[in-house]
C-alpha positions as CSV (number, residue, x, y, z in Angstrom):
1,M,-20.7,26.4,-4.6
2,T,-17.6,25.3,-6.5
3,I,-16.6,28.0,-8.9
4,T,-14.9,26.3,-12.0
5,T,-13.1,27.6,-15.3
6,S,-15.5,25.6,-17.5
7,D,-18.7,27.1,-16.1
8,F,-17.2,30.3,-16.8
9,E,-15.6,29.4,-20.2
10,T,-19.2,28.4,-21.5
11,T,-20.6,31.7,-20.1
12,Y,-18.0,33.7,-22.0
13,R,-17.9,32.1,-25.0
14,R,-21.6,32.6,-25.4
15,H,-21.1,36.1,-24.4
16,V,-18.3,36.7,-27.2
17,D,-20.8,34.7,-29.8
18,G,-23.7,37.3,-28.8
19,V,-21.4,40.2,-29.7
20,V,-20.0,38.7,-32.9
21,S,-23.5,38.1,-33.9
22,G,-24.9,41.6,-32.6
23,D,-27.2,40.1,-30.3
24,L,-27.2,43.5,-27.9
25,K,-29.9,42.2,-25.9
26,A,-28.2,39.0,-24.6
27,V,-24.8,40.9,-24.3
28,L,-26.4,43.5,-21.9
29,A,-28.1,40.5,-20.1
30,D,-24.7,39.4,-19.3
31,M,-24.0,42.5,-17.4
32,A,-23.9,43.0,-13.7
33,P,-26.8,44.7,-12.1
34,G,-25.7,48.5,-11.9
35,A,-22.7,48.1,-14.2
36,V,-24.5,49.9,-17.3
37,P,-23.6,52.6,-18.4
38,A,-20.7,53.1,-16.6
39,V,-18.8,50.0,-17.7
40,F,-18.6,51.2,-21.2
41,V,-17.3,54.7,-20.3
42,G,-13.6,55.4,-21.9
43,V,-13.7,51.8,-23.3
44,Q,-14.2,51.0,-27.1
45,V,-16.4,47.9,-27.8
46,P,-17.6,46.7,-31.0
47,R,-20.6,48.7,-31.8
48,A,-21.9,47.5,-35.3
49,D,-20.3,44.5,-37.9
50,V,-18.1,42.3,-36.1
51,D,-16.2,40.0,-38.6
52,G,-15.4,37.4,-36.0
53,A,-13.5,36.9,-32.7
54,E,-10.5,35.4,-31.2
55,I,-10.8,34.6,-27.5
56,I,-7.2,35.0,-26.1
57,S,-7.8,33.8,-22.5
58,V,-10.4,32.5,-20.1
59,R,-9.5,32.1,-16.5
60,V,-10.9,32.1,-12.9
61,D,-8.8,33.9,-10.4
62,G,-10.3,33.2,-7.0
63,D,-14.1,34.0,-7.2
64,R,-13.8,36.4,-10.3
65,G,-13.8,35.3,-14.0
66,V,-11.5,37.2,-16.5
67,G,-12.0,37.0,-20.4
68,E,-9.9,38.2,-23.4
69,A,-10.8,38.3,-26.8
70,V,-10.2,40.4,-29.9
71,Y,-12.8,41.3,-32.2
72,A,-12.4,41.8,-35.8
73,T,-14.2,44.8,-37.1
74,P,-14.2,46.9,-40.5
75,D,-12.5,49.7,-38.8
76,G,-9.8,47.4,-37.2
77,S,-9.3,44.8,-34.3
78,I,-10.4,45.6,-30.9
79,G,-9.0,43.9,-27.9
80,L,-11.4,43.6,-25.1
81,R,-10.9,42.3,-21.4
82,S,-13.7,41.7,-19.2
83,G,-13.9,40.9,-15.5
84,W,-16.9,38.8,-14.2
85,V,-18.5,38.1,-10.9
86,L,-20.8,35.6,-9.8
87,V,-24.5,37.4,-9.0
88,D,-27.1,34.8,-7.8
89,G,-25.1,31.7,-9.1
90,A,-24.9,33.4,-12.5
91,W,-21.4,34.9,-14.2
92,K,-22.1,38.8,-14.9
93,A,-19.6,41.3,-16.4
94,D,-18.8,44.1,-14.1
95,I,-15.3,45.7,-15.6
96,L,-14.3,45.9,-19.2
97,E,-11.0,47.5,-20.6
98,N,-9.3,47.6,-24.0
99,F,-5.8,45.8,-24.3
100,D,-3.6,46.4,-27.3
101,P,-4.5,43.2,-29.8
102,S,-1.3,43.0,-31.1
103,S,0.1,42.1,-27.8
104,A,-2.1,39.2,-27.8
105,R,-0.9,37.4,-30.5
């Protein structure tokens, strides 16, 4: 299987749209098996209203995808970087970490 950035980008953009729309079921379905709940420990994520998102970076490094987005919430911006791995041919998130949204501009 050839791993392409465009395949990952399609998945990542759909995932970010799910976060913005509040589709928790779809967002959780994008998580790698066994990743939840540990992936959320110590990480600030949008939990309710999200006014929008700006995708900062989408890339494939070897066999891993990395996506970075800044989410606009009523309480301020949240920079969120996620690491993704292929599981049975589908991209699944297995790492989340915050970054300073002001450094992305």
